N, C-alpha and C positions, 0 to 999 in steps of 0.2 A: 871553539867558535869565537870570532872576533867581536869586539864591542861595535855597537851600531854607530854610524856616523852621525854627528850632531852639528846642527847649524844654528847660529844665533841670528835673529832677525829683529833688529830694533825698529819698533813701530811708533807712529806718532799721528796726531790729528791731521787730516787731509792727505794721508798717504794714499797712493793710487791702489784701488782694490785689486786690480789685475796683477800688480807688482807684488802683492802680498798672497793672494789666494792662489794664483796660477803656480808659482814656485812651491807653495806649501803642498799643493795636490801633486805635482810632479815628484817632489821629494818623497812624499808619502808612498807613492807607487814604487819607488826605489828602496823603500824600507829605511829611509833617512829620517831622523828626528829633527823637527824644527821647533825652536822655542821662540815665541813672539815676546819680545822684551820691551819694557818701558820703565821709566823712573818709578811710576806707581801703577801697578796693575789693576787697581780698583777703579781707576779712571776709565770712563767710556769715551772712546774716540769715535770719530766719523771719517769714513773714507772720503775721498775727494767728491764722490757722488752722493754723499750723505748717509750711507749705510752704516749703522753703528757696529762696533766691535771693541774687544778688550784684549789686552796683552795676556799672556799665560803666566808671566812671572816678572819680577822686578830686576832692574840692573844689579841691585845689591845682592840678589839671590842667584844670579846668573852662575852657571857652572862653567866647565871647560869645553870648548868648542873646536871642532875641526875646521870650520869655515864661518865666515860672516857674510850675510846677504842684506844689503841695504836697499830697501824699496825707494822708488822715486815717488814724487808727490807734487802737490800744488806749489808752484814757485814760491809763494809768500811763505808757506810752511817751511820749505827748505831754507830760505833766507833767515827765517827766525831761528832755526837750529844753528845755522852757521854763525849768526851774530849774537847768539846767547852768551852773555858775559860770564855765566857760570860753566859753560862749555859742557852741560849735562850729557848730551848725546855724543859730542865729539870726543870727550874723555872716555866714555864707554866704548866707542868704536875703536879708538887708538889703543885702549888697554886690553881689548878682547883678543 
């Protein structure tokens, strides 16, 4: 039996709920594992509509993945990620 497919999904404050929850549900139906990743999984985020959520693990503890799924979000949240001088999310995305 082959190992299950694993997908990394870096999440952030003001991500679009449907861009996270919809794919997670569809991948679950296909028996694919999705890890919600963030720099610090203890931080509570809020979806673009205000609903709270948390990542399941940190970037530092991320495993090996077969694919990367990057959800959309509020334009200012994405601009903050793109313009982050530390490149926290961008480094994770390019190194995954």
